N, CA and C atoms as a LAMMPS dump frame, in Angstrom:
ITEM: TIMESTEP
0
ITEM: NUMBER OF ATOMS
717
ITEM: BOX BOUNDS ff ff ff
-5.0000000000000000e+02 5.0000000000000000e+02
-5.0000000000000000e+02 5.0000000000000000e+02
-5.0000000000000000e+02 5.0000000000000000e+02
ITEM: ATOMS id mol type element x y z
1 1 1 N 281.49 445.14 414.079
2 1 2 C 281.9 444.353 414.697
3 1 3 C 282.484 443.139 413.382
4 2 1 N 282.04 442.578 412.46
5 2 2 C 282.253 441.695 411.468
6 2 3 C 283.385 442.042 410.104
7 3 1 N 283.546 443.477 410.687
8 3 2 C 285.008 443.84 409.897
9 3 3 C 285.511 443.764 410.544
10 4 1 N 285.6 444.252 412.088
11 4 2 C 286.85 443.929 412.925
12 4 3 C 286.844 442.608 412.789
13 5 1 N 286.625 441.39 412.86
14 5 2 C 287.192 440.732 412.653
15 5 3 C 287.644 439.607 411.47
16 6 1 N 286.837 440.719 410.724
17 6 2 C 288.04 440.182 409.265
18 6 3 C 288.934 441.202 408.547
19 7 1 N 289.303 442.567 409.332
20 7 2 C 290.375 443.367 409.513
21 7 3 C 291.791 442.122 410.09
22 8 1 N 291.541 441.586 411.011
23 8 2 C 291.879 441.381 412.133
24 8 3 C 293.345 439.93 411.669
25 9 1 N 291.499 439.066 410.659
26 9 2 C 292.046 438.106 410.015
27 9 3 C 292.629 437.87 408.875
28 10 1 N 292.581 439.742 408.395
29 10 2 C 293.561 440.288 407.291
30 10 3 C 294.979 439.995 407.557
31 11 1 N 294.896 440.827 409.14
32 11 2 C 296.213 441.737 409.135
33 11 3 C 297.525 440.395 410.294
34 12 1 N 296.52 439.259 410.496
35 12 2 C 297.12 437.964 410.949
36 12 3 C 297.783 437.2 409.82
37 13 1 N 297.306 437.273 409.045
38 13 2 C 297.641 436.389 407.334
39 13 3 C 299.485 437.058 407.371
40 14 1 N 298.962 438.264 406.896
41 14 2 C 300.157 439.867 406.398
42 14 3 C 301.553 439.041 407.069
43 15 1 N 300.857 439.267 408.757
44 15 2 C 302.192 438.995 409.909
45 15 3 C 302.566 437.541 408.993
46 16 1 N 301.717 436.501 409.452
47 16 2 C 302.169 435.086 409.367
48 16 3 C 303.438 435.006 407.839
49 17 1 N 302.802 435.365 406.591
50 17 2 C 303.056 436.101 406.077
51 17 3 C 304.304 436.754 405.839
52 18 1 N 304.511 437.634 406.246
53 18 2 C 305.94 438.729 406.046
54 18 3 C 306.67 437.766 407.174
55 19 1 N 306.472 437.094 408.179
56 19 2 C 307.798 436.297 408.704
57 19 3 C 308.174 435.206 408.199
58 20 1 N 307.413 434.453 407.647
59 20 2 C 307.857 433.587 406.682
60 20 3 C 308.768 433.766 405.366
61 21 1 N 308.599 435.165 404.783
62 21 2 C 309.464 435.81 403.845
63 21 3 C 310.687 436.35 404.242
64 22 1 N 310.449 436.473 405.544
65 22 2 C 311.696 437.206 406.213
66 22 3 C 312.822 436.375 406.211
67 23 1 N 312.523 434.873 406.495
68 23 2 C 312.51 433.919 406.937
69 23 3 C 313.123 432.533 405.503
70 24 1 N 312.677 432.928 404.329
71 24 2 C 313.511 432.371 403.01
72 24 3 C 314.449 433.61 402.853
73 25 1 N 314.305 434.745 403.284
74 25 2 C 314.966 436.046 402.336
75 25 3 C 316.394 435.614 403.353
76 26 1 N 316.124 435.39 404.616
77 26 2 C 317.551 435.109 405.639
78 26 3 C 318.475 433.899 405.824
79 27 1 N 317.384 432.82 405.172
80 27 2 C 318.241 431.889 405.074
81 27 3 C 319.093 432.112 403.519
82 28 1 N 318.643 432.636 401.951
83 28 2 C 319.074 432.952 401.529
84 28 3 C 320.302 433.444 401.362
85 29 1 N 320.55 434.401 402.413
86 29 2 C 321.821 435.799 402.469
87 29 3 C 322.464 434.739 402.996
88 30 1 N 322.159 433.729 404.514
89 30 2 C 323.534 433.308 404.795
90 30 3 C 323.856 432.722 403.883
91 31 1 N 323.152 431.603 402.892
92 31 2 C 323.68 430.485 401.808
93 31 3 C 324.697 431.452 401.36
94 32 1 N 323.947 432.615 400.919
95 32 2 C 324.79 433.7 399.587
96 32 3 C 326.197 434.057 400.473
97 33 1 N 326.118 433.822 402.06
98 33 2 C 327.346 434.665 402.149
99 33 3 C 328.396 433.013 402.638
100 34 1 N 327.748 432.161 403.44
101 34 2 C 329.331 430.976 402.641
102 34 3 C 329.288 431.495 402.243
103 35 1 N 328.493 431.188 400.889
104 35 2 C 329.373 431.009 399.649
105 35 3 C 330.638 432.331 399.084
106 36 1 N 330.154 433.085 399.555
107 36 2 C 331.096 433.989 399.149
108 36 3 C 332.615 434.26 400.278
109 37 1 N 331.875 433.442 401.816
110 37 2 C 333.284 433.506 402.325
111 37 3 C 334.324 432.574 402.091
112 38 1 N 333.579 431.325 401.25
113 38 2 C 334.229 430.56 400.577
114 38 3 C 334.946 430.734 399.5
115 39 1 N 334.622 431.817 398.479
116 39 2 C 334.956 431.897 397.046
117 39 3 C 336.263 433.359 397.486
118 40 1 N 335.991 433.538 397.995
119 40 2 C 336.871 435.082 398.525
120 40 3 C 338.119 434.39 399
121 41 1 N 338.304 433.029 399.452
122 41 2 C 340.048 432.525 399.931
123 41 3 C 340.765 432.447 398.357
124 42 1 N 340.336 432.566 397.014
125 42 2 C 340.544 432.117 396.028
126 42 3 C 339.817 433.074 395.184
127 43 1 N 339.736 434.328 395.604
128 43 2 C 339.127 435.392 394.727
129 43 3 C 339.883 435.913 394.111
130 44 1 N 341.669 436.038 394.757
131 44 2 C 342.61 436.785 393.802
132 44 3 C 343.579 436.065 392.886
133 45 1 N 342.701 434.96 392.532
134 45 2 C 343.84 434.246 392.112
135 45 3 C 342.666 433.594 390.715
136 46 1 N 341.669 434.055 390.475
137 46 2 C 341.17 434.079 388.874
138 46 3 C 341.543 433.372 387.839
139 47 1 N 342.656 433.67 387.468
140 47 2 C 343.602 433.245 386.607
141 47 3 C 343.968 431.843 386.499
142 48 1 N 343.516 431.009 387.813
143 48 2 C 344.267 429.532 388.071
144 48 3 C 342.86 429.079 388.246
145 49 1 N 341.956 429.978 387.911
146 49 2 C 340.395 428.975 388.092
147 49 3 C 340.1 428.164 386.828
148 50 1 N 339.456 426.945 386.763
149 50 2 C 339.612 426.233 386.342
150 50 3 C 337.796 426.353 386.188
151 51 1 N 337.497 426.039 384.698
152 51 2 C 335.61 426.388 384.525
153 51 3 C 334.837 425.584 385.881
154 52 1 N 335.292 424.578 386.705
155 52 2 C 334.077 424.205 387.25
156 52 3 C 334.052 426.046 388.344
157 53 1 N 335.142 426.433 388.898
158 53 2 C 335.66 427.06 389.551
159 53 3 C 334.765 428.618 389.053
160 54 1 N 334.733 428.899 387.746
161 54 2 C 333.757 430.083 386.859
162 54 3 C 332.109 429.829 387.028
163 55 1 N 331.863 428.362 387.282
164 55 2 C 330.581 428.206 386.851
165 55 3 C 330.148 428.508 388.656
166 56 1 N 330.706 427.367 389.282
167 56 2 C 330.257 428.464 390.865
168 56 3 C 330.127 429.766 390.738
169 57 1 N 331.304 430.491 390.364
170 57 2 C 331.293 432.315 391.125
171 57 3 C 330.088 432.464 390.196
172 58 1 N 330.039 432.138 389.12
173 58 2 C 328.555 432.124 388.047
174 58 3 C 327.839 432.331 389.259
175 59 1 N 327.676 430.642 389.6
176 59 2 C 326.457 430.473 390.195
177 59 3 C 326.061 431.792 391.205
178 60 1 N 326.98 431.773 392.167
179 60 2 C 327.351 433.503 393.672
180 60 3 C 326.75 434.272 393.432
181 61 1 N 327.657 434.867 391.483
182 61 2 C 326.416 436.443 391.495
183 61 3 C 325.133 435.464 391.23
184 62 1 N 324.817 434.634 390.128
185 62 2 C 323.174 434.672 390.09
186 62 3 C 322.054 435.105 391.404
187 63 1 N 322.714 434.447 392.476
188 63 2 C 322.268 433.794 393.791
189 63 3 C 321.894 435.042 394.826
190 64 1 N 322.687 435.363 394.119
191 64 2 C 322.585 437.139 394.93
192 64 3 C 321.916 437.921 394.017
193 65 1 N 321.179 437.87 392.764
194 65 2 C 320.513 439.149 392.208
195 65 3 C 319.194 438.065 392.22
196 66 1 N 319.026 437.256 392.614
197 66 2 C 318.153 436.24 392.866
198 66 3 C 317.612 436.469 394.38
199 67 1 N 318.666 436.749 395.267
200 67 2 C 318.022 436.941 396.455
201 67 3 C 317.716 438.479 396.93
202 68 1 N 318.582 438.911 395.625
203 68 2 C 317.945 440.952 395.649
204 68 3 C 317.055 440.983 395.459
205 69 1 N 316.095 440.847 394.345
206 69 2 C 315.295 441.052 393.843
207 69 3 C 313.757 440 394.439
208 70 1 N 313.781 438.831 395.051
209 70 2 C 313.413 437.954 396.192
210 70 3 C 312.314 438.811 397.416
211 71 1 N 314.247 439.876 397.79
212 71 2 C 313.885 440.568 398.811
213 71 3 C 312.817 441.477 398.275
214 72 1 N 313.294 442.283 396.899
215 72 2 C 312.683 443.739 396.821
216 72 3 C 310.967 443.102 396.671
217 73 1 N 310.42 442.085 395.502
218 73 2 C 309.159 441.686 395.902
219 73 3 C 308.314 441.451 396.648
220 74 1 N 309.329 441.065 397.6
221 74 2 C 308.673 440.494 398.953
222 74 3 C 308.287 441.321 399.37
223 75 1 N 309.286 442.688 399.544
224 75 2 C 308.798 443.64 400.07
225 75 3 C 307.462 444.018 399.316
226 76 1 N 307.952 444.463 397.891
227 76 2 C 306.618 445.526 397.735
228 76 3 C 305.105 444.473 397.716
229 77 1 N 305.393 443.306 397.495
230 77 2 C 303.854 442.402 397.817
231 77 3 C 303.302 442.681 398.861
232 78 1 N 303.895 442.786 399.952
233 78 2 C 303.361 443.018 401.478
234 78 3 C 303.078 444.348 402.233
235 79 1 N 303.908 445.534 401.099
236 79 2 C 303.622 446.983 401.04
237 79 3 C 302.437 446.869 400.521
238 80 1 N 301.722 446.652 399.349
239 80 2 C 301.391 446.398 398.578
240 80 3 C 299.864 446.487 398.778
241 81 1 N 300.176 445.124 399.803
242 81 2 C 298.837 444.488 401.019
243 81 3 C 298.234 445.283 401.799
244 82 1 N 299.755 445.731 402.177
245 82 2 C 298.895 446.265 403.783
246 82 3 C 298.502 447.738 402.952
247 83 1 N 298.769 448.579 402.215
248 83 2 C 298.065 449.785 401.722
249 83 3 C 296.411 448.91 401.194
250 84 1 N 296.882 447.868 400.415
251 84 2 C 295.384 447.179 400.16
252 84 3 C 294.166 447.302 401.026
253 85 1 N 294.759 446.602 402.418
254 85 2 C 294.056 446.403 403.54
255 85 3 C 293.56 447.659 403.958
256 86 1 N 294.794 448.877 404.404
257 86 2 C 294.198 449.946 404.897
258 86 3 C 292.972 450.078 404.289
259 87 1 N 293.198 450.577 402.715
260 87 2 C 292.165 451.321 402.179
261 87 3 C 291.081 450.396 402.332
262 88 1 N 291.227 449.01 402.417
263 88 2 C 289.666 448.297 401.992
264 88 3 C 289.245 448.892 403.643
265 89 1 N 290.123 449.01 404.786
266 89 2 C 289.283 449.555 406.29
267 89 3 C 288.407 450.633 406.308
268 90 1 N 289.13 451.519 405.296
269 90 2 C 289.254 453.131 405.645
270 90 3 C 287.799 452.8 405.037
271 91 1 N 287.457 452.353 403.658
272 91 2 C 286.092 451.984 402.558
273 91 3 C 285.229 451.926 403.333
274 92 1 N 285.508 450.614 404.561
275 92 2 C 284.452 449.727 405.042
276 92 3 C 283.966 450.576 406.528
277 93 1 N 284.677 451.722 406.904
278 93 2 C 284.645 452.165 408.091
279 93 3 C 282.917 453.096 407.064
280 94 1 N 284.129 453.866 406.423
281 94 2 C 282.504 454.608 405.989
282 94 3 C 281.284 454.256 404.818
283 95 1 N 280.951 452.809 405.009
284 95 2 C 280.309 452.187 404.692
285 95 3 C 279.422 451.298 406.127
286 96 1 N 279.54 451.767 406.731
287 96 2 C 279.161 451.103 408.345
288 96 3 C 278.584 452.141 409.189
289 97 1 N 277.154 452.332 409.185
290 97 2 C 276.16 452.922 409.322
291 97 3 C 276.063 453.703 410.377
292 98 1 N 276.506 452.853 411.581
293 98 2 C 276.288 452.623 413.078
294 98 3 C 277.635 453.194 413.666
295 99 1 N 278.611 453.09 413.148
296 99 2 C 279.645 453.835 413.602
297 99 3 C 280.146 455.106 413.045
298 100 1 N 279.6 455.842 411.707
299 100 2 C 279.285 456.765 411.192
300 100 3 C 277.822 458.078 412.52
301 101 1 N 277.553 456.891 412.269
302 101 2 C 276.437 457.791 413.875
303 101 3 C 276.763 458.119 415.237
304 102 1 N 277.823 456.992 415.372
305 102 2 C 278.819 456.759 416.703
306 102 3 C 279.812 458.596 416.877
307 103 1 N 280.327 458.176 415.281
308 103 2 C 281.2 459.262 415.494
309 103 3 C 280.267 460.709 415.081
310 104 1 N 279.549 460.806 414.693
311 104 2 C 278.074 462.298 414.77
312 104 3 C 278.048 462.596 415.874
313 105 1 N 277.626 461.72 417.033
314 105 2 C 277.308 461.934 418.124
315 105 3 C 278.39 462.304 418.845
316 106 1 N 280.068 461.429 419.433
317 106 2 C 280.983 461.317 419.911
318 106 3 C 281.604 463.302 419.546
319 107 1 N 281.779 463.306 418.047
320 107 2 C 282.172 464.72 417.747
321 107 3 C 281.659 465.726 417.487
322 108 1 N 280.408 465.459 418.073
323 108 2 C 279.535 466.342 418.221
324 108 3 C 279.438 466.973 419.613
325 109 1 N 279.731 466.327 420.776
326 109 2 C 280.158 466.524 422.535
327 109 3 C 281.292 467.242 422.1
328 110 1 N 282.637 466.511 420.965
329 110 2 C 283.286 466.808 421.457
330 110 3 C 283.575 468.345 420.926
331 111 1 N 283.262 468.845 419.96
332 111 2 C 282.945 470.112 420.068
333 111 3 C 282.576 471.292 421.221
334 112 1 N 281.145 470.448 421.947
335 112 2 C 280.922 471.176 423.318
336 112 3 C 282.435 471.142 424.295
337 113 1 N 282.803 470.313 424.517
338 113 2 C 283.732 469.846 425.208
339 113 3 C 284.705 471.189 424.83
340 114 1 N 285.626 471.122 423.01
341 114 2 C 286.019 472.548 423.164
342 114 3 C 285.594 473.946 423.073
343 115 1 N 284.137 474.177 422.615
344 115 2 C 284.554 475.445 423.32
345 115 3 C 283.936 475.59 424.968
346 116 1 N 283.922 474.675 425.575
347 116 2 C 283.468 474.851 426.815
348 116 3 C 283.721 473.529 427.954
349 117 1 N 285.224 473.14 428.561
350 117 2 C 285.97 472.133 428.806
351 117 3 C 285.335 471.498 430.188
352 118 1 N 284.417 472.201 430.579
353 118 2 C 283.274 471.967 431.963
354 118 3 C 282.773 470.445 431.336
355 119 1 N 282.063 470.584 429.554
356 119 2 C 281.608 469.466 429.521
357 119 3 C 282.322 467.959 429.685
358 120 1 N 283.589 468.613 430.102
359 120 2 C 284.401 466.975 430.169
360 120 3 C 284.277 466.013 431.523
361 121 1 N 283.618 467.036 432.339
362 121 2 C 282.883 466.344 433.442
363 121 3 C 281.792 465.066 433.501
364 122 1 N 281.787 465.65 432.438
365 122 2 C 280.156 464.627 431.941
366 122 3 C 280.648 462.923 431.728
367 123 1 N 281.166 463.252 430.41
368 123 2 C 281.872 462.248 429.625
369 123 3 C 282.506 460.926 430.719
370 124 1 N 283.527 461.814 432.047
371 124 2 C 284.2 461.177 433.272
372 124 3 C 283.119 460.632 433.956
373 125 1 N 282.386 461.209 434.36
374 125 2 C 281.17 460.599 435.249
375 125 3 C 280.32 459.33 434.883
376 126 1 N 280.063 459.498 433.029
377 126 2 C 279.905 458.185 432.947
378 126 3 C 280.065 456.798 432.651
379 127 1 N 281.923 456.824 433.644
380 127 2 C 282.862 455.766 433.62
381 127 3 C 282.578 455.268 435.484
382 128 1 N 283.037 456.656 435.39
383 128 2 C 283.757 456.822 437.515
384 128 3 C 282.396 455.657 438.203
385 129 1 N 283.026 455.019 439.039
386 129 2 C 282.07 454.478 439.869
387 129 3 C 281.1 454.822 440.844
388 130 1 N 279.762 455.634 441.102
389 130 2 C 279.563 456.648 441.561
390 130 3 C 278.69 456.458 442.944
391 131 1 N 279.213 457.824 443.776
392 131 2 C 278.88 457.286 445.133
393 131 3 C 277.751 456.787 445.434
394 132 1 N 276.489 457.357 444.214
395 132 2 C 275.266 456.324 445.511
396 132 3 C 274.102 456.717 443.737
397 133 1 N 273.694 456.37 443.035
398 133 2 C 272.613 455.837 441.901
399 133 3 C 272.445 457.151 441.397
400 134 1 N 271.736 457.681 442.47
401 134 2 C 270.444 458.994 442.463
402 134 3 C 271.988 459.779 442.106
403 135 1 N 272.591 459.821 443.147
404 135 2 C 273.205 461.143 443.085
405 135 3 C 274.278 461.391 441.419
406 136 1 N 274.868 460.614 440.865
407 136 2 C 275.254 460.168 439.583
408 136 3 C 274.335 460.635 438.745
409 137 1 N 272.67 460.377 439.038
410 137 2 C 271.889 460.514 437.55
411 137 3 C 271.459 461.868 437.369
412 138 1 N 271.494 462.517 439.079
413 138 2 C 271.488 464.124 439.049
414 138 3 C 272.645 464.559 438.336
415 139 1 N 273.253 464.533 438.808
416 139 2 C 274.993 465.074 438.424
417 139 3 C 275.516 465.577 437.499
418 140 1 N 275.063 463.361 436.625
419 140 2 C 275.17 464.091 434.444
420 140 3 C 274.269 464.643 433.794
421 141 1 N 273.372 464.722 434.826
422 141 2 C 271.83 465.916 433.973
423 141 3 C 272.072 466.744 434.277
424 142 1 N 272.426 467.258 435.453
425 142 2 C 272.816 468.194 435.088
426 142 3 C 273.43 469.323 434.473
427 143 1 N 274.174 468.417 433.857
428 143 2 C 275.388 468.805 433.379
429 143 3 C 274.722 469.132 432.061
430 144 1 N 273.944 468.569 431.155
431 144 2 C 273.62 468.918 429.849
432 144 3 C 272.929 470.106 430.148
433 145 1 N 272.166 470.75 428.813
434 145 2 C 271.421 471.62 429.056
435 145 3 C 270.509 471.296 429.044
436 146 1 N 269.467 472.155 430.588
437 146 2 C 267.809 471.889 430.399
438 146 3 C 266.839 472.189 429.524
439 147 1 N 266.42 471.446 429.021
440 147 2 C 265.035 471.981 428.401
441 147 3 C 263.899 471.399 429.506
442 148 1 N 262.955 472.393 429.439
443 148 2 C 261.905 472.654 430.223
444 148 3 C 261.007 471.145 429.693
445 149 1 N 260.351 471.298 428.274
446 149 2 C 259.878 469.898 428.438
447 149 3 C 260.688 468.743 428.015
448 150 1 N 261.723 467.982 428.225
449 150 2 C 262.002 466.767 428.037
450 150 3 C 261.901 466.638 428.683
451 151 1 N 262.051 464.158 428.673
452 151 2 C 261.249 463.858 429.339
453 151 3 C 262.823 463.255 429.857
454 152 1 N 262.071 463.257 431.039
455 152 2 C 263.774 462.334 432.192
456 152 3 C 264.447 461.296 431.568
457 153 1 N 263.168 460.421 431.177
458 153 2 C 263.755 459.414 430.176
459 153 3 C 264.357 459.189 428.669
460 154 1 N 263.788 460.451 427.794
461 154 2 C 264.744 461.05 427.461
462 154 3 C 265.854 461.641 426.866
463 155 1 N 266.438 461.953 428.643
464 155 2 C 267.542 462.485 428.677
465 155 3 C 268.696 461.547 429.156
466 156 1 N 268.174 460.454 429.999
467 156 2 C 268.573 459.163 429.763
468 156 3 C 269.092 458.218 429.281
469 157 1 N 268.814 458.115 427.999
470 157 2 C 268.54 457.717 426.656
471 157 3 C 269.545 457.918 425.795
472 158 1 N 269.183 459.354 426.103
473 158 2 C 270.516 460.415 425.124
474 158 3 C 271.837 460.644 425.656
475 159 1 N 271.981 460.165 427.16
476 159 2 C 273.432 459.6 428.31
477 159 3 C 273.798 458.47 427.655
478 160 1 N 273.058 457.744 428.032
479 160 2 C 272.928 455.635 427.127
480 160 3 C 273.838 455.47 425.802
481 161 1 N 273.262 456.902 424.476
482 161 2 C 273.991 456.317 423.322
483 161 3 C 274.77 457.272 423.445
484 162 1 N 274.999 458.048 424.23
485 162 2 C 276.648 458.983 424.524
486 162 3 C 277.509 457.922 424.415
487 163 1 N 277.525 457.218 425.806
488 163 2 C 278.546 456.369 426.387
489 163 3 C 278.678 455.226 424.647
490 164 1 N 277.683 454.969 424.766
491 164 2 C 277.432 453.354 423.518
492 164 3 C 278.677 453.886 422.828
493 165 1 N 278.547 455.052 421.883
494 165 2 C 279.147 455.921 420.428
495 165 3 C 280.456 456.233 420.608
496 166 1 N 280.578 456.915 422.449
497 166 2 C 281.541 457.007 422.678
498 166 3 C 282.891 455.658 423.297
499 167 1 N 282.312 454.686 423.501
500 167 2 C 282.708 452.814 423.199
501 167 3 C 283.288 452.696 421.945
502 168 1 N 282.154 452.367 420.638
503 168 2 C 282.761 452.148 419.832
504 168 3 C 283.186 453.157 419.276
505 169 1 N 283.843 453.924 419.047
506 169 2 C 284.338 455.087 418.721
507 169 3 C 285.88 455.601 419.119
508 170 1 N 285.811 454.684 420.407
509 170 2 C 287.589 454.768 420.973
510 170 3 C 288.311 453.293 420.613
511 171 1 N 287.262 452.436 421.408
512 171 2 C 287.895 451.316 420.812
513 171 3 C 288.151 450.809 419.12
514 172 1 N 287.08 451.481 418.081
515 172 2 C 287.518 450.928 417.032
516 172 3 C 288.994 452.416 416.541
517 173 1 N 289.273 453.719 417.151
518 173 2 C 290.606 453.925 416.903
519 173 3 C 291.463 452.937 417.585
520 174 1 N 291.074 452.647 418.897
521 174 2 C 292.122 451.916 419.472
522 174 3 C 292.517 449.914 418.452
523 175 1 N 291.634 449.725 417.869
524 175 2 C 292.67 448.462 416.888
525 175 3 C 292.845 448.998 415.912
526 176 1 N 292.559 450.418 415.398
527 176 2 C 293.482 451.1 414.86
528 176 3 C 294.751 451.535 414.514
529 177 1 N 294.995 451.883 415.28
530 177 2 C 296.53 452.224 416.068
531 177 3 C 296.535 451.235 416.754
532 178 1 N 296.566 450.439 417.078
533 178 2 C 297.264 449.231 417.188
534 178 3 C 297.376 448.179 416.173
535 179 1 N 297.049 448.735 415.294
536 179 2 C 297.593 448.242 413.586
537 179 3 C 298.907 448.872 413.122
538 180 1 N 298.312 449.943 413.163
539 180 2 C 300.286 450.995 412.62
540 180 3 C 300.505 450.723 413.485
541 181 1 N 300.899 451.107 414.531
542 181 2 C 301.958 450.492 416.05
543 181 3 C 302.989 449.655 416.027
544 182 1 N 301.851 448.691 415.098
545 182 2 C 303.047 447.717 414.961
546 182 3 C 303.068 447.041 413.581
547 183 1 N 303.339 447.766 413.071
548 183 2 C 302.778 448.077 411.055
549 183 3 C 302.475 447.286 410.582
550 184 1 N 301.288 446.486 410.807
551 184 2 C 300.141 446.034 409.505
552 184 3 C 299.555 446.803 409.054
553 185 1 N 298.569 448.325 409.722
554 185 2 C 298.344 448.906 408.362
555 185 3 C 299.505 450.161 408.205
556 186 1 N 298.836 450.575 406.98
557 186 2 C 299.636 451.606 406.153
558 186 3 C 299.994 452.658 407.01
559 187 1 N 301.05 452.984 408.082
560 187 2 C 300.642 454.911 408.866
561 187 3 C 300.453 455.709 407.815
562 188 1 N 300.848 455.688 406.76
563 188 2 C 301.028 457.292 405.589
564 188 3 C 299.749 457.111 404.888
565 189 1 N 299.084 456.149 404.915
566 189 2 C 297.34 456.119 404.021
567 189 3 C 296.729 456.275 405.069
568 190 1 N 296.584 456.321 406.686
569 190 2 C 295.617 456.399 407.587
570 190 3 C 295.653 457.572 407.867
571 191 1 N 297.429 458.192 407.906
572 191 2 C 297.344 459.5 408.334
573 191 3 C 296.441 460.408 407.188
574 192 1 N 296.631 459.705 406.024
575 192 2 C 295.896 461.398 405.424
576 192 3 C 294.786 461.233 405.121
577 193 1 N 294.331 460.432 406.14
578 193 2 C 292.346 459.893 406.024
579 193 3 C 292.146 460.332 407.108
580 194 1 N 292.732 460.301 408.572
581 194 2 C 292.314 460.359 410.058
582 194 3 C 293.281 460.937 410.517
583 195 1 N 294.314 461.359 410.416
584 195 2 C 294.83 462.434 411.363
585 195 3 C 294.435 463.382 412.057
586 196 1 N 293.26 463.86 411.6
587 196 2 C 293.099 464.773 412.343
588 196 3 C 291.361 464.99 413.488
589 197 1 N 291.133 463.379 412.575
590 197 2 C 290.405 463.167 413.544
591 197 3 C 291.112 461.976 415.006
592 198 1 N 291.812 461.725 414.682
593 198 2 C 292.231 461.082 416.071
594 198 3 C 293.788 462.373 417.167
595 199 1 N 293.322 463.331 416.428
596 199 2 C 294.168 464.171 417.329
597 199 3 C 293.629 464.867 418.584
598 200 1 N 292.296 465.398 417.357
599 200 2 C 291.115 465.9 418.199
600 200 3 C 289.9 463.878 418.712
601 201 1 N 290.082 463.483 418.437
602 201 2 C 289.575 462.383 419.626
603 201 3 C 290.164 462.977 420.499
604 202 1 N 291.79 462.541 420.94
605 202 2 C 292.403 462.978 421.772
606 202 3 C 292.738 463.552 422.77
607 203 1 N 292.394 465.333 422.18
608 203 2 C 292.191 466.006 422.777
609 203 3 C 291.119 466.339 423.534
610 204 1 N 289.938 465.558 422.905
611 204 2 C 288.434 465.879 423.48
612 204 3 C 288.242 465.222 424.87
613 205 1 N 289.04 464.364 425.132
614 205 2 C 288.474 462.726 425.614
615 205 3 C 289.324 461.899 426.054
616 206 1 N 290.944 462.973 426.626
617 206 2 C 292.246 462.413 427.056
618 206 3 C 292.111 462.447 428.566
619 207 1 N 291.178 463.499 429.386
620 207 2 C 290.976 462.985 430.56
621 207 3 C 289.513 462.004 430.731
622 208 1 N 288.922 462.039 430.236
623 208 2 C 288.384 460.666 430.583
624 208 3 C 289.191 459.502 430.647
625 209 1 N 289.617 459.872 429.366
626 209 2 C 290.931 457.993 429.28
627 209 3 C 291.788 457.866 430.315
628 210 1 N 291.712 459.634 430.706
629 210 2 C 293.23 458.968 432.262
630 210 3 C 291.724 458.47 433.971
631 211 1 N 291.07 458.696 433.458
632 211 2 C 289.89 458.844 434.694
633 211 3 C 289.35 457.614 434.409
634 212 1 N 289.186 456.795 433.5
635 212 2 C 288.551 455.628 433.501
636 212 3 C 290.343 454.449 433.625
637 213 1 N 291.548 454.827 433.263
638 213 2 C 292.738 454.016 433.606
639 213 3 C 293.277 454.278 435.364
640 214 1 N 292.27 455.483 435.849
641 214 2 C 293.069 455.306 437.065
642 214 3 C 291.985 454.22 437.848
643 215 1 N 290.453 454.158 437.266
644 215 2 C 289.578 453.737 437.568
645 215 3 C 289.982 452.602 437.74
646 216 1 N 289.746 452.121 436.701
647 216 2 C 290.191 450.465 436.967
648 216 3 C 291.834 449.697 436.854
649 217 1 N 292.046 450.831 437.214
650 217 2 C 294.237 450.547 437.839
651 217 3 C 294.298 449.63 436.822
652 218 1 N 295.018 450.509 434.736
653 218 2 C 295.066 449.632 434.144
654 218 3 C 295.834 451.439 433.121
655 219 1 N 297.205 450.899 433.068
656 219 2 C 297.75 452.083 432.066
657 219 3 C 297.331 451.937 430.739
658 220 1 N 297.356 450.634 430.753
659 220 2 C 297.321 450.531 429.123
660 220 3 C 296.245 451.156 428.299
661 221 1 N 294.837 450.707 428.86
662 221 2 C 293.409 451.293 428.597
663 221 3 C 293.867 452.591 427.111
664 222 1 N 293.295 452.228 425.721
665 222 2 C 293.596 453.105 425.356
666 222 3 C 294.95 453.585 424.741
667 223 1 N 296.115 453.09 425.154
668 223 2 C 297.843 453.603 425.014
669 223 3 C 298.055 453.758 423.609
670 224 1 N 297.572 452.71 422.341
671 224 2 C 298.144 452.306 421.183
672 224 3 C 297.362 454.316 420.723
673 225 1 N 295.867 454.195 421.132
674 225 2 C 295.643 455.751 420.459
675 225 3 C 296.196 456.772 420.783
676 226 1 N 296.657 456.966 422.183
677 226 2 C 297.185 457.835 422.802
678 226 3 C 298.606 458.214 422.32
679 227 1 N 299.43 457.318 421.835
680 227 2 C 301.01 456.986 421.504
681 227 3 C 300.689 457.28 419.642
682 228 1 N 300.227 457.058 419.158
683 228 2 C 299.529 457.392 417.735
684 228 3 C 299.249 459.246 417.656
685 229 1 N 298.151 459.747 418.218
686 229 2 C 297.952 461.09 418.532
687 229 3 C 298.686 461.862 419.009
688 230 1 N 299.452 461.151 419.727
689 230 2 C 300.394 462.508 420.315
690 230 3 C 301.46 462.775 418.836
691 231 1 N 302.147 461.49 418.871
692 231 2 C 302.955 461.157 417.585
693 231 3 C 302.252 462.022 416.485
694 232 1 N 301.369 462.21 416.059
695 232 2 C 300.742 462.722 414.944
696 232 3 C 300.788 464.285 415.121
697 233 1 N 299.855 464.408 416.731
698 233 2 C 300.007 466.394 416.6
699 233 3 C 301.213 466.843 416.592
700 234 1 N 302.544 465.938 417.196
701 234 2 C 303.52 466.824 417.345
702 234 3 C 304.453 466.991 415.185
703 235 1 N 303.364 465.662 414.538
704 235 2 C 304.107 465.942 413.24
705 235 3 C 302.455 465.831 412.212
706 236 1 N 302.602 466.534 412.301
707 236 2 C 301.256 466.62 411.828
708 236 3 C 300.488 466.225 410.238
709 237 1 N 300.076 466.924 408.921
710 237 2 C 300.191 466.414 408.293
711 237 3 C 300.214 468.371 407.195
712 238 1 N 301.556 467.73 406.402
713 238 2 C 301.433 469.378 406.192
714 238 3 C 300.787 469.452 404.761
715 239 1 N 300.475 471.266 404.603
716 239 2 C 299.683 471.621 402.88
717 239 3 C 300.636 471.093 401.945
């Protein structure tokens, strides 16, 4: 959670920096356009220019070059900062042991869904309001492969762990997708590191997300994740 808040602060800082930079560049460009408009009136009468006019024209050229250099420098700095923030976020996730554990749980269940799509009903029932508590509990437990010597409490713990892991993984990837779709994170770097992960998550749990949306009455739940996963599925990484 601390990593997520830290990443959000970095993203907000870069966004503010971007707006300020664009404002400065816009002012410079407007000034240059105004100068060009004034000078263009006498541009074809250069032979009659006096010293002050030549100095003014030279300054105009300098302003144009300075504006271009400033724009390129600011763009490069923002791009570098965005790439560095993206790499930091990826490295922090690799060092987040609770998140890595949750990913293992979720992807293990995703493999079950891939082998037998009927397992997706288990995840859906975890989030839908049950008709009755006992009926819901029996339905969910029956969806798992029964083990003769396994206690009921152990099964309930497994179910609770799966739900918590699912929420952590989905919320974290939704946050990433929001950052990428809004331009706060570098899509190229993140795609190279997580393209298959996003696609597998959406393929395995899209039916669960749709059920949650219907239950909550909100079509925006995990929408950024869906947009990015579908986009990358259409245009995957090329070897």
